[in-house]
C-alpha positions in Angstrom: -16.6 -31.2 8.5 -15.4 -29.5 5.6 -17.2 -25.7 5.4 -20.0 -25.3 3.4 -20.0 -23.6 0.0 -20.7 -20.1 1.2 -17.8 -19.9 3.2 -15.6 -20.6 0.4 -15.6 -17.1 -1.5 -15.2 -15.2 1.8 -12.1 -17.8 2.9 -10.8 -17.2 -0.9 -10.9 -13.6 -0.9 -9.6 -13.1 2.5 -6.3 -15.3 1.5 -6.3 -13.2 -1.5 -6.7 -9.7 0.0 -3.8 -10.8 2.6 -1.0 -11.6 0.2 -1.8 -8.7 -2.1 -1.3 -6.6 1.3 1.8 -8.4 1.3 3.0 -7.9 -1.9 2.2 -4.5 -2.4 4.5 -4.1 1.3 7.2 -6.0 -0.4 7.1 -4.4 -4.1 6.5 -1.1 -3.1 7.2 -0.2 0.7 3.7 0.4 1.1 2.1 0.3 4.7 -1.2 1.2 3.7 -1.3 -1.9 1.7 0.2 -4.3 4.3 -2.7 -2.9 6.9 -5.6 -3.0 4.8 -4.9 -5.9 3.5 -4.0 -7.9 7.2 -7.3 -5.9 8.3 -9.7 -6.9 5.4 -8.0 -10.5 4.6 -8.4 -11.2 8.7 -12.0 -9.9 8.6 -13.0 -11.8 5.7 -11.4 -15.3 7.0 -13.2 -14.6 10.1 -16.6 -14.0 8.4 -15.7 -17.5 6.4 -15.2 -19.2 9.9 -18.2 -17.6 11.3 -20.3 -19.2 7.7 -18.7 -22.4 8.6 -19.6 -22.2 12.4 -23.5 -21.9 11.7 -23.5 -18.1 12.1 -24.4 -17.7 8.1 -26.4 -14.4 8.7 -23.7 -12.9 10.9 -20.8 -14.4 8.7 -22.4 -12.6 5.4 -23.2 -9.5 7.1 -19.3 -9.0 8.1 -17.9 -10.4 4.7 -20.4 -8.0 2.7 -19.5 -5.3 5.1 -16.1 -5.6 4.6 -16.1 -6.2 0.9 -18.6 -2.9 0.4 -15.9 -1.2 2.1 -13.0 -2.5 0.0 -14.5 -1.7 -3.2 -15.7 1.7 -2.2 -11.9 2.7 -0.9 -10.4 1.3 -3.8 -12.6 2.4 -6.2 -12.1 5.8 -4.9 -8.6 5.4 -5.8 -9.3 4.2 -9.2 -11.3 7.0 -10.0 -8.2 9.2 -8.8 -5.7 7.1 -10.7 -7.6 5.5 -13.8 -5.3 2.4 -13.2 -7.2 -0.5 -13.3 -4.8 -2.8 -11.8 -4.7 -3.3 -8.5 -7.1 -0.3 -7.5 -10.4 -1.2 -10.4 -9.9 -5.1 -10.1 -10.0 -4.9 -6.2 -12.8 -2.4 -6.2 -14.7 -5.2 -8.9 -13.6 -8.1 -6.8 -15.0 -6.2 -3.6 -18.4 -5.0 -5.2 -19.4 -8.7 -6.5 -18.3 -10.3 -3.1 -20.6 -7.5 -1.5 -23.5 -8.3 -3.5 -22.9 -12.1 -3.2 -22.7 -11.9 0.5 -25.7 -9.5 0.9 -28.0 -11.9 -1.3 -26.6 -14.8 1.1 -27.6 -12.4 4.1 -30.5 -11.8 2.9 -31.7 -15.6 2.7 -30.2 -16.2 6.3 -31.7 -13.5 7.7 -33.4 -14.6 11.2 
């Protein structure tokens, strides 16, 4: 059975974050990018799995929390460096993801 539509953003962003972390490591040798990409990407993919397995509330809470932490961390970096790529774009996508998943968590709240 295909995952529900609300799991797709978590899977998509998780894959994007994992890939971004690996690219950051390969291009700049940044172990922080690699570590953050693996951790955040894995948590987002895990939240997609939870949503797919009928644990929508827990999955959306995990995705919202992970996205919020990503948005805060990269937002702080964007303010310090004023470089939109990658910090500003990741902060923006993280904030959008956090808002979406928080909305869905409220809808699925027990």
